[in-house]
PyMOL Python script that loads the backbone (N, CA, C, O; Angstrom):
from pymol import cmd

cmd.read_pdbstr("""\
ATOM      1  N   GLY A   1       7.695  -6.512  12.019  1.00  0.00           N
ATOM      2  CA  GLY A   1       6.915  -7.690  11.287  1.00  0.00           C
ATOM      3  C   GLY A   1       7.129  -7.801   9.772  1.00  0.00           C
ATOM      4  O   GLY A   1       7.714  -6.897   9.174  1.00  0.00           O
ATOM      5  N   ALA A   2       6.647  -8.940   9.112  1.00  0.00           N
ATOM      6  CA  ALA A   2       6.685  -8.747   8.000  1.00  0.00           C
ATOM      7  C   ALA A   2       5.824  -7.998   7.023  1.00  0.00           C
ATOM      8  O   ALA A   2       4.634  -8.082   7.324  1.00  0.00           O
ATOM      9  N   LEU A   3       6.086  -7.233   5.854  1.00  0.00           N
ATOM     10  CA  LEU A   3       5.097  -6.190   5.362  1.00  0.00           C
ATOM     11  C   LEU A   3       3.975  -7.315   4.476  1.00  0.00           C
ATOM     12  O   LEU A   3       2.827  -6.914   4.281  1.00  0.00           O
ATOM     13  N   LEU A   4       4.266  -8.303   4.119  1.00  0.00           N
ATOM     14  CA  LEU A   4       2.797  -9.091   3.752  1.00  0.00           C
ATOM     15  C   LEU A   4       3.453 -10.714   4.076  1.00  0.00           C
ATOM     16  O   LEU A   4       4.637 -11.014   4.231  1.00  0.00           O
ATOM     17  N   ALA A   5       2.440 -11.463   4.107  1.00  0.00           N
ATOM     18  CA  ALA A   5       2.287 -12.608   4.591  1.00  0.00           C
ATOM     19  C   ALA A   5       3.162 -13.666   4.107  1.00  0.00           C
ATOM     20  O   ALA A   5       3.905 -14.356   4.805  1.00  0.00           O
ATOM     21  N   ASP A   6       2.955 -13.747   2.454  1.00  0.00           N
ATOM     22  CA  ASP A   6       3.666 -15.027   1.762  1.00  0.00           C
ATOM     23  C   ASP A   6       4.170 -14.224   0.538  1.00  0.00           C
ATOM     24  O   ASP A   6       4.070 -13.009   0.367  1.00  0.00           O
ATOM     25  N   ASP A   7       4.744 -15.166  -0.299  1.00  0.00           N
ATOM     26  CA  ASP A   7       5.231 -14.873  -1.526  1.00  0.00           C
ATOM     27  C   ASP A   7       3.877 -14.372  -2.645  1.00  0.00           C
ATOM     28  O   ASP A   7       4.033 -13.429  -3.420  1.00  0.00           O
ATOM     29  N   SER A   8       2.832 -15.007  -2.584  1.00  0.00           N
ATOM     30  CA  SER A   8       1.995 -14.502  -3.414  1.00  0.00           C
ATOM     31  C   SER A   8       1.245 -13.471  -3.094  1.00  0.00           C
ATOM     32  O   SER A   8       0.462 -13.015  -3.927  1.00  0.00           O
ATOM     33  N   ASP A   9       1.354 -12.944  -1.865  1.00  0.00           N
ATOM     34  CA  ASP A   9       1.018 -11.439  -1.622  1.00  0.00           C
ATOM     35  C   ASP A   9       1.825 -10.548  -2.051  1.00  0.00           C
ATOM     36  O   ASP A   9       1.393  -9.526  -2.585  1.00  0.00           O
ATOM     37  N   VAL A  10       3.264 -10.804  -1.875  1.00  0.00           N
ATOM     38  CA  VAL A  10       4.106  -9.951  -2.531  1.00  0.00           C
ATOM     39  C   VAL A  10       4.166  -9.775  -4.074  1.00  0.00           C
ATOM     40  O   VAL A  10       4.475  -8.714  -4.616  1.00  0.00           O
ATOM     41  N   GLU A  11       3.828 -10.964  -4.752  1.00  0.00           N
ATOM     42  CA  GLU A  11       3.587 -10.910  -6.051  1.00  0.00           C
ATOM     43  C   GLU A  11       2.498  -9.833  -6.587  1.00  0.00           C
ATOM     44  O   GLU A  11       2.669  -9.015  -7.490  1.00  0.00           O
ATOM     45  N   GLN A  12       1.360 -10.034  -5.820  1.00  0.00           N
ATOM     46  CA  GLN A  12       0.199  -9.304  -5.899  1.00  0.00           C
ATOM     47  C   GLN A  12       0.480  -7.723  -5.903  1.00  0.00           C
ATOM     48  O   GLN A  12       0.099  -6.892  -6.727  1.00  0.00           O
ATOM     49  N   LEU A  13       1.214  -7.553  -4.812  1.00  0.00           N
ATOM     50  CA  LEU A  13       1.428  -6.108  -4.621  1.00  0.00           C
ATOM     51  C   LEU A  13       2.615  -5.593  -5.869  1.00  0.00           C
ATOM     52  O   LEU A  13       2.824  -4.424  -6.191  1.00  0.00           O
ATOM     53  N   GLY A  14       3.134  -6.533  -6.304  1.00  0.00           N
ATOM     54  CA  GLY A  14       4.122  -6.167  -7.494  1.00  0.00           C
ATOM     55  C   GLY A  14       3.517  -5.965  -8.505  1.00  0.00           C
ATOM     56  O   GLY A  14       3.914  -5.054  -9.232  1.00  0.00           O
ATOM     57  N   VAL A  15       2.359  -6.746  -8.884  1.00  0.00           N
ATOM     58  CA  VAL A  15       1.605  -6.100 -10.064  1.00  0.00           C
ATOM     59  C   VAL A  15       1.044  -4.828 -10.182  1.00  0.00           C
ATOM     60  O   VAL A  15       0.969  -4.231 -11.257  1.00  0.00           O
ATOM     61  N   VAL A  16       0.618  -4.363  -9.040  1.00  0.00           N
ATOM     62  CA  VAL A  16      -0.228  -2.999  -9.060  1.00  0.00           C
ATOM     63  C   VAL A  16       1.561  -2.045  -9.227  1.00  0.00           C
ATOM     64  O   VAL A  16       1.760  -1.093  -9.982  1.00  0.00           O
ATOM     65  N   CYS A  17       2.277  -2.483  -8.580  1.00  0.00           N
ATOM     66  CA  CYS A  17       3.660  -1.568  -8.466  1.00  0.00           C
ATOM     67  C   CYS A  17       4.326  -1.559  -9.952  1.00  0.00           C
ATOM     68  O   CYS A  17       4.994  -0.635 -10.417  1.00  0.00           O
ATOM     69  N   SER A  18       4.072  -2.524 -10.461  1.00  0.00           N
ATOM     70  CA  SER A  18       4.463  -2.510 -11.939  1.00  0.00           C
ATOM     71  C   SER A  18       3.689  -1.593 -12.847  1.00  0.00           C
ATOM     72  O   SER A  18       4.231  -0.890 -13.701  1.00  0.00           O
ATOM     73  N   ARG A  19       2.455  -1.632 -12.631  1.00  0.00           N
ATOM     74  CA  ARG A  19       1.497  -0.672 -13.178  1.00  0.00           C
ATOM     75  C   ARG A  19       1.792   0.659 -12.869  1.00  0.00           C
ATOM     76  O   ARG A  19       1.708   1.543 -13.722  1.00  0.00           O
ATOM     77  N   ARG A  20       2.139   0.874 -11.687  1.00  0.00           N
ATOM     78  CA  ARG A  20       2.172   2.372 -11.262  1.00  0.00           C
ATOM     79  C   ARG A  20       3.723   2.880 -10.629  1.00  0.00           C
ATOM     80  O   ARG A  20       4.116   3.211  -9.510  1.00  0.00           O
ATOM     81  N   PRO A  21       4.338   2.755 -11.932  1.00  0.00           N
ATOM     82  CA  PRO A  21       5.559   3.337 -11.502  1.00  0.00           C
ATOM     83  C   PRO A  21       5.798   5.142 -11.004  1.00  0.00           C
ATOM     84  O   PRO A  21       6.892   5.633 -10.726  1.00  0.00           O
ATOM     85  N   ASP A  22       4.813   5.687 -11.001  1.00  0.00           N
ATOM     86  CA  ASP A  22       4.659   7.086 -10.717  1.00  0.00           C
ATOM     87  C   ASP A  22       4.348   7.136  -9.038  1.00  0.00           C
ATOM     88  O   ASP A  22       4.159   8.190  -8.430  1.00  0.00           O
ATOM     89  N   LEU A  23       4.331   5.602  -8.331  1.00  0.00           N
ATOM     90  CA  LEU A  23       3.874   5.478  -6.947  1.00  0.00           C
ATOM     91  C   LEU A  23       4.771   4.783  -6.272  1.00  0.00           C
ATOM     92  O   LEU A  23       5.271   3.762  -6.745  1.00  0.00           O
ATOM     93  N   THR A  24       5.059   5.223  -5.166  1.00  0.00           N
ATOM     94  CA  THR A  24       5.967   4.209  -4.181  1.00  0.00           C
ATOM     95  C   THR A  24       4.960   2.794  -3.525  1.00  0.00           C
ATOM     96  O   THR A  24       3.734   2.899  -3.525  1.00  0.00           O
ATOM     97  N   ARG A  25       5.408   1.964  -3.180  1.00  0.00           N
ATOM     98  CA  ARG A  25       4.955   0.951  -2.540  1.00  0.00           C
ATOM     99  C   ARG A  25       4.098   1.572  -1.389  1.00  0.00           C
ATOM    100  O   ARG A  25       2.903   1.375  -1.168  1.00  0.00           O
ATOM    101  N   ALA A  26       4.914   2.311  -0.754  1.00  0.00           N
ATOM    102  CA  ALA A  26       3.887   2.988   0.471  1.00  0.00           C
ATOM    103  C   ALA A  26       2.737   3.654   0.207  1.00  0.00           C
ATOM    104  O   ALA A  26       1.698   3.549   0.860  1.00  0.00           O
ATOM    105  N   GLN A  27       2.967   4.555  -1.042  1.00  0.00           N
ATOM    106  CA  GLN A  27       1.694   5.251  -1.632  1.00  0.00           C
ATOM    107  C   GLN A  27       0.737   4.516  -1.764  1.00  0.00           C
ATOM    108  O   GLN A  27      -0.260   4.715  -1.070  1.00  0.00           O
ATOM    109  N   ILE A  28       0.778   3.438  -2.716  1.00  0.00           N
ATOM    110  CA  ILE A  28      -0.010   2.390  -3.156  1.00  0.00           C
ATOM    111  C   ILE A  28      -0.821   1.773  -1.751  1.00  0.00           C
ATOM    112  O   ILE A  28      -2.039   1.603  -1.678  1.00  0.00           O
ATOM    113  N   LEU A  29       0.102   1.509  -0.748  1.00  0.00           N
ATOM    114  CA  LEU A  29      -0.704   0.815   0.256  1.00  0.00           C
ATOM    115  C   LEU A  29      -1.518   1.956   0.987  1.00  0.00           C
ATOM    116  O   LEU A  29      -2.693   1.751   1.290  1.00  0.00           O
ATOM    117  N   LEU A  30      -0.985   2.990   1.230  1.00  0.00           N
ATOM    118  CA  LEU A  30      -1.524   4.158   1.782  1.00  0.00           C
ATOM    119  C   LEU A  30      -3.161   4.718   0.843  1.00  0.00           C
ATOM    120  O   LEU A  30      -4.176   5.141   1.395  1.00  0.00           O
ATOM    121  N   LEU A  31      -2.985   4.568  -0.393  1.00  0.00           N
ATOM    122  CA  LEU A  31      -4.177   4.903  -1.224  1.00  0.00           C
ATOM    123  C   LEU A  31      -4.985   3.990  -1.040  1.00  0.00           C
ATOM    124  O   LEU A  31      -6.159   4.352  -0.969  1.00  0.00           O
ATOM    125  N   TRP A  32      -4.636   2.184  -0.863  1.00  0.00           N
ATOM    126  CA  TRP A  32      -5.574   1.438  -1.042  1.00  0.00           C
ATOM    127  C   TRP A  32      -6.724   1.455   0.603  1.00  0.00           C
ATOM    128  O   TRP A  32      -7.936   1.274   0.719  1.00  0.00           O
ATOM    129  N   GLY A  33      -5.905   1.684   1.385  1.00  0.00           N
ATOM    130  CA  GLY A  33      -6.524   2.343   2.661  1.00  0.00           C
ATOM    131  C   GLY A  33      -7.585   3.266   2.775  1.00  0.00           C
ATOM    132  O   GLY A  33      -8.695   3.111   3.283  1.00  0.00           O
ATOM    133  N   LEU A  34      -6.947   4.510   2.082  1.00  0.00           N
ATOM    134  CA  LEU A  34      -7.977   5.469   2.084  1.00  0.00           C
ATOM    135  C   LEU A  34      -8.753   5.464   0.859  1.00  0.00           C
ATOM    136  O   LEU A  34      -9.468   6.460   0.746  1.00  0.00           O
ATOM    137  N   GLN A  35      -8.824   4.532  -0.197  1.00  0.00           N
ATOM    138  CA  GLN A  35      -9.846   4.446  -1.240  1.00  0.00           C
ATOM    139  C   GLN A  35     -10.803   3.417  -0.430  1.00  0.00           C
ATOM    140  O   GLN A  35     -11.834   3.036  -0.983  1.00  0.00           O
ATOM    141  N   HIS A  36     -10.511   3.011   0.728  1.00  0.00           N
ATOM    142  CA  HIS A  36     -11.907   1.765   1.135  1.00  0.00           C
ATOM    143  C   HIS A  36     -12.181   2.658   2.487  1.00  0.00           C
ATOM    144  O   HIS A  36     -12.686   2.115   3.470  1.00  0.00           O
ATOM    145  N   GLY A  37     -11.817   4.094   2.498  1.00  0.00           N
ATOM    146  CA  GLY A  37     -12.340   4.752   3.610  1.00  0.00           C
ATOM    147  C   GLY A  37     -11.965   4.543   4.988  1.00  0.00           C
ATOM    148  O   GLY A  37     -12.738   4.914   5.871  1.00  0.00           O
ATOM    149  N   ALA A  38     -10.727   3.920   5.311  1.00  0.00           N
ATOM    150  CA  ALA A  38      -9.983   3.424   6.693  1.00  0.00           C
ATOM    151  C   ALA A  38      -9.245   4.735   6.934  1.00  0.00           C
ATOM    152  O   ALA A  38      -8.673   5.356   6.038  1.00  0.00           O
ATOM    153  N   ALA A  39      -9.298   5.099   8.170  1.00  0.00           N
ATOM    154  CA  ALA A  39      -8.317   6.110   8.820  1.00  0.00           C
ATOM    155  C   ALA A  39      -7.024   5.425   8.736  1.00  0.00           C
ATOM    156  O   ALA A  39      -6.723   4.401   9.349  1.00  0.00           O
ATOM    157  N   VAL A  40      -6.133   6.220   7.751  1.00  0.00           N
ATOM    158  CA  VAL A  40      -4.893   5.590   7.614  1.00  0.00           C
ATOM    159  C   VAL A  40      -4.065   6.842   8.268  1.00  0.00           C
ATOM    160  O   VAL A  40      -4.194   8.044   8.036  1.00  0.00           O
ATOM    161  N   ILE A  41      -2.935   5.988   9.402  1.00  0.00           N
ATOM    162  CA  ILE A  41      -1.989   6.996  10.146  1.00  0.00           C
ATOM    163  C   ILE A  41      -0.652   6.753   9.702  1.00  0.00           C
ATOM    164  O   ILE A  41       0.075   6.145  10.488  1.00  0.00           O
ATOM    165  N   PRO A  42      -0.132   7.145   8.483  1.00  0.00           N
ATOM    166  CA  PRO A  42       1.324   6.883   8.031  1.00  0.00           C
ATOM    167  C   PRO A  42       2.271   7.191   9.154  1.00  0.00           C
ATOM    168  O   PRO A  42       2.109   8.195   9.848  1.00  0.00           O
ATOM    169  N   LYS A  43       3.470   6.164   9.388  1.00  0.00           N
ATOM    170  CA  LYS A  43       4.680   7.092  10.108  1.00  0.00           C
ATOM    171  C   LYS A  43       5.748   7.464   8.909  1.00  0.00           C
ATOM    172  O   LYS A  43       6.004   6.760   7.932  1.00  0.00           O
ATOM    173  N   ALA A  44       6.243   8.605   9.197  1.00  0.00           N
ATOM    174  CA  ALA A  44       7.116   9.121   8.336  1.00  0.00           C
ATOM    175  C   ALA A  44       8.237   9.414   9.100  1.00  0.00           C
ATOM    176  O   ALA A  44       8.268  10.220  10.030  1.00  0.00           O
ATOM    177  N   THR A  45       9.310   8.628   8.617  1.00  0.00           N
ATOM    178  CA  THR A  45      10.669   8.779   9.024  1.00  0.00           C
ATOM    179  C   THR A  45      11.792   9.758   8.836  1.00  0.00           C
ATOM    180  O   THR A  45      12.907   9.858   9.348  1.00  0.00           O
ATOM    181  N   SER A  46      10.997  10.586   7.750  1.00  0.00           N
ATOM    182  CA  SER A  46      12.079  11.588   7.311  1.00  0.00           C
ATOM    183  C   SER A  46      11.137  12.558   6.372  1.00  0.00           C
ATOM    184  O   SER A  46      10.101  12.124   5.869  1.00  0.00           O
ATOM    185  N   ASP A  47      11.552  13.794   6.197  1.00  0.00           N
ATOM    186  CA  ASP A  47      10.590  14.901   5.338  1.00  0.00           C
ATOM    187  C   ASP A  47      10.316  14.259   4.045  1.00  0.00           C
ATOM    188  O   ASP A  47       9.249  14.508   3.485  1.00  0.00           O
ATOM    189  N   ARG A  48      10.998  13.618   3.618  1.00  0.00           N
ATOM    190  CA  ARG A  48      10.717  12.919   2.138  1.00  0.00           C
ATOM    191  C   ARG A  48       9.715  12.035   2.505  1.00  0.00           C
ATOM    192  O   ARG A  48       8.560  12.375   2.247  1.00  0.00           O
ATOM    193  N   HIS A  49       9.904  11.002   3.038  1.00  0.00           N
ATOM    194  CA  HIS A  49       8.546  10.167   3.417  1.00  0.00           C
ATOM    195  C   HIS A  49       7.162  10.923   3.583  1.00  0.00           C
ATOM    196  O   HIS A  49       6.108  10.662   3.004  1.00  0.00           O
ATOM    197  N   LEU A  50       7.457  12.086   4.665  1.00  0.00           N
ATOM    198  CA  LEU A  50       6.079  12.583   5.197  1.00  0.00           C
ATOM    199  C   LEU A  50       5.597  13.371   3.659  1.00  0.00           C
ATOM    200  O   LEU A  50       4.421  13.195   3.344  1.00  0.00           O
ATOM    201  N   GLN A  51       6.354  14.113   2.833  1.00  0.00           N
ATOM    202  CA  GLN A  51       6.002  14.613   1.500  1.00  0.00           C
ATOM    203  C   GLN A  51       5.541  13.527   0.415  1.00  0.00           C
ATOM    204  O   GLN A  51       4.828  13.898  -0.518  1.00  0.00           O
ATOM    205  N   ASP A  52       5.924  12.244   0.523  1.00  0.00           N
ATOM    206  CA  ASP A  52       5.620  11.174  -0.392  1.00  0.00           C
ATOM    207  C   ASP A  52       3.894  11.017   0.473  1.00  0.00           C
ATOM    208  O   ASP A  52       2.851  11.315  -0.110  1.00  0.00           O
ATOM    209  N   ASN A  53       3.943  10.546   1.787  1.00  0.00           N
ATOM    210  CA  ASN A  53       2.552  10.638   2.308  1.00  0.00           C
ATOM    211  C   ASN A  53       1.410  11.780   1.792  1.00  0.00           C
ATOM    212  O   ASN A  53       0.237  11.586   1.474  1.00  0.00           O
ATOM    213  N   ILE A  54       2.151  12.985   1.826  1.00  0.00           N
ATOM    214  CA  ILE A  54       0.941  13.978   1.656  1.00  0.00           C
ATOM    215  C   ILE A  54       0.782  13.622   0.164  1.00  0.00           C
ATOM    216  O   ILE A  54      -0.360  13.238  -0.091  1.00  0.00           O
ATOM    217  N   ALA A  55       1.702  13.649  -0.988  1.00  0.00           N
ATOM    218  CA  ALA A  55       1.442  13.616  -2.155  1.00  0.00           C
ATOM    219  C   ALA A  55       0.438  12.284  -2.622  1.00  0.00           C
ATOM    220  O   ALA A  55      -0.275  12.494  -3.603  1.00  0.00           O
ATOM    221  N   ALA A  56       0.368  11.212  -2.105  1.00  0.00           N
ATOM    222  CA  ALA A  56      -0.378  10.149  -2.417  1.00  0.00           C
ATOM    223  C   ALA A  56      -1.686  10.508  -2.364  1.00  0.00           C
ATOM    224  O   ALA A  56      -2.376   9.696  -2.981  1.00  0.00           O
ATOM    225  N   ALA A  57      -2.428  11.566  -1.785  1.00  0.00           N
ATOM    226  CA  ALA A  57      -3.673  11.866  -1.690  1.00  0.00           C
ATOM    227  C   ALA A  57      -4.154  12.378  -2.977  1.00  0.00           C
ATOM    228  O   ALA A  57      -5.359  12.441  -3.224  1.00  0.00           O
ATOM    229  N   ASP A  58      -3.146  12.786  -3.896  1.00  0.00           N
ATOM    230  CA  ASP A  58      -3.280  13.388  -5.372  1.00  0.00           C
ATOM    231  C   ASP A  58      -3.590  12.293  -6.529  1.00  0.00           C
ATOM    232  O   ASP A  58      -3.752  12.479  -7.735  1.00  0.00           O
ATOM    233  N   TYR A  59      -3.617  11.259  -5.882  1.00  0.00           N
ATOM    234  CA  TYR A  59      -3.691   9.848  -6.720  1.00  0.00           C
ATOM    235  C   TYR A  59      -4.984   9.204  -6.558  1.00  0.00           C
ATOM    236  O   TYR A  59      -5.733   9.477  -5.620  1.00  0.00           O
ATOM    237  N   ARG A  60      -5.249   8.367  -7.444  1.00  0.00           N
ATOM    238  CA  ARG A  60      -6.004   7.338  -7.302  1.00  0.00           C
ATOM    239  C   ARG A  60      -5.707   5.867  -7.910  1.00  0.00           C
ATOM    240  O   ARG A  60      -5.038   5.835  -8.942  1.00  0.00           O
ATOM    241  N   LEU A  61      -6.108   4.770  -7.405  1.00  0.00           N
ATOM    242  CA  LEU A  61      -6.083   3.708  -7.874  1.00  0.00           C
ATOM    243  C   LEU A  61      -7.084   2.991  -8.409  1.00  0.00           C
ATOM    244  O   LEU A  61      -8.063   2.736  -7.708  1.00  0.00           O
ATOM    245  N   SER A  62      -6.997   2.460  -9.999  1.00  0.00           N
ATOM    246  CA  SER A  62      -8.299   1.965 -10.424  1.00  0.00           C
ATOM    247  C   SER A  62      -8.812   0.756  -9.743  1.00  0.00           C
ATOM    248  O   SER A  62      -8.241   0.113  -8.863  1.00  0.00           O
ATOM    249  N   ALA A  63     -10.152   0.504 -10.356  1.00  0.00           N
ATOM    250  CA  ALA A  63     -10.901  -0.455  -9.688  1.00  0.00           C
ATOM    251  C   ALA A  63     -10.094  -1.782  -9.740  1.00  0.00           C
ATOM    252  O   ALA A  63      -9.885  -2.485  -8.751  1.00  0.00           O
ATOM    253  N   ASP A  64      -9.686  -2.036 -10.933  1.00  0.00           N
ATOM    254  CA  ASP A  64      -8.819  -3.346 -11.193  1.00  0.00           C
ATOM    255  C   ASP A  64      -7.399  -3.304 -10.520  1.00  0.00           C
ATOM    256  O   ASP A  64      -6.851  -4.395 -10.357  1.00  0.00           O
ATOM    257  N   GLU A  65      -6.750  -2.189 -10.116  1.00  0.00           N
ATOM    258  CA  GLU A  65      -5.624  -2.105  -9.193  1.00  0.00           C
ATOM    259  C   GLU A  65      -6.452  -2.540  -7.650  1.00  0.00           C
ATOM    260  O   GLU A  65      -6.146  -3.585  -7.075  1.00  0.00           O
ATOM    261  N   MET A  66      -7.237  -1.845  -7.240  1.00  0.00           N
ATOM    262  CA  MET A  66      -7.957  -2.142  -6.069  1.00  0.00           C
ATOM    263  C   MET A  66      -8.168  -3.365  -5.734  1.00  0.00           C
ATOM    264  O   MET A  66      -7.829  -3.792  -4.631  1.00  0.00           O
ATOM    265  N   ALA A  67      -8.886  -4.257  -6.839  1.00  0.00           N
ATOM    266  CA  ALA A  67      -9.181  -5.705  -6.669  1.00  0.00           C
ATOM    267  C   ALA A  67      -7.922  -6.406  -6.400  1.00  0.00           C
ATOM    268  O   ALA A  67      -7.794  -7.119  -5.405  1.00  0.00           O
ATOM    269  N   ILE A  68      -6.990  -6.222  -7.260  1.00  0.00           N
ATOM    270  CA  ILE A  68      -5.723  -6.922  -6.888  1.00  0.00           C
ATOM    271  C   ILE A  68      -5.300  -6.813  -5.611  1.00  0.00           C
ATOM    272  O   ILE A  68      -4.863  -7.840  -5.092  1.00  0.00           O
ATOM    273  N   LEU A  69      -5.325  -5.756  -4.940  1.00  0.00           N
ATOM    274  CA  LEU A  69      -4.625  -5.475  -3.544  1.00  0.00           C
ATOM    275  C   LEU A  69      -5.870  -6.129  -2.561  1.00  0.00           C
ATOM    276  O   LEU A  69      -5.570  -6.664  -1.494  1.00  0.00           O
ATOM    277  N   ASP A  70      -7.361  -6.031  -3.040  1.00  0.00           N
ATOM    278  CA  ASP A  70      -8.041  -6.562  -2.208  1.00  0.00           C
ATOM    279  C   ASP A  70      -7.924  -7.969  -2.267  1.00  0.00           C
ATOM    280  O   ASP A  70      -8.125  -8.506  -1.178  1.00  0.00           O
ATOM    281  N   ASP A  71      -7.609  -8.876  -3.378  1.00  0.00           N
ATOM    282  CA  ASP A  71      -7.151 -10.220  -3.063  1.00  0.00           C
ATOM    283  C   ASP A  71      -6.190 -10.788  -2.262  1.00  0.00           C
ATOM    284  O   ASP A  71      -6.100 -11.984  -1.983  1.00  0.00           O
ATOM    285  N   ILE A  72      -5.201  -9.549  -1.764  1.00  0.00           N
ATOM    286  CA  ILE A  72      -4.095 -10.275  -0.798  1.00  0.00           C
ATOM    287  C   ILE A  72      -4.781 -10.568   0.519  1.00  0.00           C
ATOM    288  O   ILE A  72      -5.792 -10.007   0.941  1.00  0.00           O
ATOM    289  N   GLY A  73      -4.026 -11.610   1.158  1.00  0.00           N
ATOM    290  CA  GLY A  73      -4.825 -12.337   2.186  1.00  0.00           C
ATOM    291  C   GLY A  73      -6.274 -12.589   2.514  1.00  0.00           C
ATOM    292  O   GLY A  73      -6.862 -12.196   3.521  1.00  0.00           O
ATOM    293  N   LYS A  74      -6.684 -13.186   1.682  1.00  0.00           N
ATOM    294  CA  LYS A  74      -8.222 -13.724   1.799  1.00  0.00           C
ATOM    295  C   LYS A  74      -8.523 -14.278   2.761  1.00  0.00           C
ATOM    296  O   LYS A  74      -9.723 -14.537   2.858  1.00  0.00           O
ATOM    297  N   LEU A  75      -7.507 -14.758   4.024  1.00  0.00           N
ATOM    298  CA  LEU A  75      -7.734 -15.644   4.996  1.00  0.00           C
ATOM    299  C   LEU A  75      -8.396 -14.748   6.233  1.00  0.00           C
ATOM    300  O   LEU A  75      -8.006 -13.638   6.597  1.00  0.00           O
ATOM    301  N   PRO A  76      -9.490 -15.512   6.780  1.00  0.00           N
ATOM    302  CA  PRO A  76      -9.984 -14.595   7.800  1.00  0.00           C
ATOM    303  C   PRO A  76      -9.240 -14.013   8.813  1.00  0.00           C
ATOM    304  O   PRO A  76      -8.068 -14.296   9.063  1.00  0.00           O
ATOM    305  N   GLU A  77     -10.068 -13.022   9.524  1.00  0.00           N
ATOM    306  CA  GLU A  77      -9.097 -12.228  10.500  1.00  0.00           C
ATOM    307  C   GLU A  77      -7.601 -11.939  10.093  1.00  0.00           C
ATOM    308  O   GLU A  77      -6.733 -11.933  10.965  1.00  0.00           O
ATOM    309  N   ARG A  78      -7.300 -11.701   8.780  1.00  0.00           N
ATOM    310  CA  ARG A  78      -6.039 -11.484   8.624  1.00  0.00           C
ATOM    311  C   ARG A  78      -5.857  -9.892   8.859  1.00  0.00           C
ATOM    312  O   ARG A  78      -6.745  -9.109   8.522  1.00  0.00           O
ATOM    313  N   ARG A  79      -4.681  -9.475   9.441  1.00  0.00           N
ATOM    314  CA  ARG A  79      -4.740  -7.914   9.612  1.00  0.00           C
ATOM    315  C   ARG A  79      -3.554  -7.795   8.979  1.00  0.00           C
ATOM    316  O   ARG A  79      -2.908  -8.826   8.789  1.00  0.00           O
ATOM    317  N   TYR A  80      -3.003  -6.446   8.501  1.00  0.00           N
ATOM    318  CA  TYR A  80      -1.659  -5.867   8.003  1.00  0.00           C
ATOM    319  C   TYR A  80      -1.224  -4.972   8.704  1.00  0.00           C
ATOM    320  O   TYR A  80      -2.014  -4.084   9.024  1.00  0.00           O
ATOM    321  N   CYS A  81      -0.012  -4.916   9.114  1.00  0.00           N
ATOM    322  CA  CYS A  81       0.625  -3.305   9.641  1.00  0.00           C
ATOM    323  C   CYS A  81       2.157  -3.433   8.914  1.00  0.00           C
ATOM    324  O   CYS A  81       2.885  -4.413   9.077  1.00  0.00           O
ATOM    325  N   TRP A  82       2.462  -2.391   8.178  1.00  0.00           N
ATOM    326  CA  TRP A  82       3.948  -2.440   7.841  1.00  0.00           C
ATOM    327  C   TRP A  82       4.606  -1.194   8.461  1.00  0.00           C
ATOM    328  O   TRP A  82       3.985  -0.240   8.931  1.00  0.00           O
ATOM    329  N   ASN A  83       5.618  -1.294   8.416  1.00  0.00           N
ATOM    330  CA  ASN A  83       6.884  -0.314   8.727  1.00  0.00           C
ATOM    331  C   ASN A  83       7.170   0.412   7.820  1.00  0.00           C
ATOM    332  O   ASN A  83       7.732  -0.148   6.879  1.00  0.00           O
ATOM    333  N   ALA A  84       6.956   1.715   7.713  1.00  0.00           N
ATOM    334  CA  ALA A  84       7.142   2.520   6.506  1.00  0.00           C
ATOM    335  C   ALA A  84       8.936   2.924   6.507  1.00  0.00           C
ATOM    336  O   ALA A  84       9.605   3.405   5.593  1.00  0.00           O
ATOM    337  N   ALA A  85       9.212   2.656   7.421  1.00  0.00           N
ATOM    338  CA  ALA A  85      11.106   2.707   7.259  1.00  0.00           C
ATOM    339  C   ALA A  85      11.546   1.571   5.957  1.00  0.00           C
ATOM    340  O   ALA A  85      12.417   1.769   5.110  1.00  0.00           O
ATOM    341  N   ASN A  86      10.725   0.431   6.081  1.00  0.00           N
ATOM    342  CA  ASN A  86      11.043  -0.731   5.352  1.00  0.00           C
ATOM    343  C   ASN A  86      10.616  -0.827   3.708  1.00  0.00           C
ATOM    344  O   ASN A  86      11.124  -1.626   2.921  1.00  0.00           O
ATOM    345  N   VAL A  87       9.518   0.215   3.355  1.00  0.00           N
ATOM    346  CA  VAL A  87       8.927   0.447   2.273  1.00  0.00           C
ATOM    347  C   VAL A  87       9.590   1.418   1.579  1.00  0.00           C
ATOM    348  O   VAL A  87       9.697   2.528   2.101  1.00  0.00           O
ATOM    349  N   ALA A  88      10.124   1.179   0.341  1.00  0.00           N
ATOM    350  CA  ALA A  88      10.661   1.989  -0.540  1.00  0.00           C
ATOM    351  C   ALA A  88       9.795   2.798  -1.360  1.00  0.00           C
ATOM    352  O   ALA A  88      10.274   3.566  -2.194  1.00  0.00           O
TER     353      ALA A  88
END
""", "prot")
cmd.dss("prot")
cmd.show_as("cartoon", "prot")
cmd.util.cbc("prot")
cmd.orient("prot")
C-alpha cells in the first residue's frame, strides 16, 4: 500500500522531516502515533530499524509539528498503515 494518500500529504510530512533531520520519517510517524496515545506496533526488518524504533521514544514532536501531521488526510474515515521497509 501507499505510504500516504496524495502529494499534499507527502508535502506535509516533508515539512516536518525538514525541521527534524535528527529523526527518520519512520520515527516521526511513530512519535506522532505515540504522542496521540495510540498503541503503535512497528515492524522492524533489521536490527538497525529495531534500534531506530526504540530510539524514537527519546524524542518529542513539538505542538506545531504535531499540528502539521494532524492535518494530513482530513477526509472522514481515513486510516493509514505504512510498511516500515519502505520508510527510510
